Structures are given as C-alpha cells and as structure tokens.
C-alpha positions as a printed Julia matrix, in Angstrom:
81×3 Matrix{Float64}:
  85.38  85.77   85.75
  87.24  84.74   88.86
  87.6   81.47   90.74
  87.7   80.06   94.26
  88.64  76.62   95.52
  86.36  74.83   97.98
  87.92  73.76  101.25
  90.16  70.76  100.68
  90.6   71.27   96.93
  94.12  72.65   97.18
  95.23  69.64   99.23
  93.64  67.33   96.65
  95.47  69.14   93.85
  98.79  69.21   95.72
  98.66  65.42   96.1
  98.71  65.0    92.31
 101.89  64.91   90.18
 103.35  68.32   89.34
 102.64  67.75   85.63
  98.89  67.38   86.34
  98.94  70.48   88.55
 100.53  72.51   85.75
  98.0   71.24   83.23
  95.15  72.08   85.59
  96.31  75.69   86.02
  96.77  76.04   82.25
  93.23  74.8    81.66
  91.92  77.01   84.49
  93.38  80.0    82.64
  91.46  78.98   79.52
  88.29  78.55   81.56
  88.61  82.05   82.98
  88.85  83.46   79.46
  86.3   81.28   77.66
  84.3   78.31   78.97
  83.97  77.12   75.36
  87.72  76.86   74.82
  88.1   73.67   72.74
  90.57  71.73   74.91
  88.39  72.15   78.01
  85.44  70.32   76.51
  83.41  71.82   79.36
  79.96  70.34   79.81
  77.29  70.05   82.43
  78.04  67.0    84.52
  75.09  67.12   86.92
  72.47  69.61   85.81
  70.2   69.41   88.9
  73.19  70.26   91.14
  74.68  72.76   88.67
  78.0   70.91   88.44
  80.18  71.23   85.35
  83.09  69.08   84.18
  86.17  70.12   82.17
  89.39  68.44   81.09
  92.67  69.02   82.84
  94.13  66.5    80.36
  93.09  63.21   78.78
  93.18  61.42   82.13
  91.97  64.02   84.65
  88.77  66.05   84.94
  87.95  68.92   87.22
  84.5   69.8    88.47
  83.08  73.22   89.19
  79.96  75.3    89.71
  79.22  78.74   88.37
  78.1   81.3    90.94
  77.45  84.65   89.26
  80.91  85.81   88.1
  82.84  83.07   89.91
  83.88  79.52   89.14
  83.76  77.46   92.32
  86.29  74.66   91.79
  85.1   71.52   93.56
  87.25  68.49   92.68
  89.9   67.12   90.38
  89.84  63.4    89.74
  91.13  60.74   87.36
  88.74  60.16   84.49
  87.5   56.66   83.79
  86.04  55.85   80.38
C-alpha cells in the first residue's frame, strides 16, 4: 500500500506539536503494513462516505479513505470522548 495526503493535510499536521507529528508518522507506518495493527484501532468512521478512523495516539485521530492500493489521508484532529 501507499499513501497520499489531500490538499491542506500537511499544513494541518505541521500546525500540531512535533510529538503528535512523530506519533502520526509512526502509526502511518503501521497502517501501511497492516490496517489491523492493534495500536491503530482502525475502524470505519463513516461507511456511506468510505471514511476510516485510526489512532495517532490517545488524544488524536486521523481519517482516511482507501482507494485501491492507496490510503488517502484526509484529516488529523483531537479526539473527544
């Protein structure tokens, strides 16, 4: 699998603390190897739109779509319980 960021995602990510950015890229590596990697806890977030959610850490989630052999990374946001 490969990945692409939608327009504006990189700016959104760059605005976050460096620690969150590092955690995101670590989790992205796991996603590229195995969507079922335990710490990701990847799940469908919005089935009709085909949007998935995965953990960057306990407080941040990132959202993506799957397009053939590519993860399209949409957003990264704080997670509210």
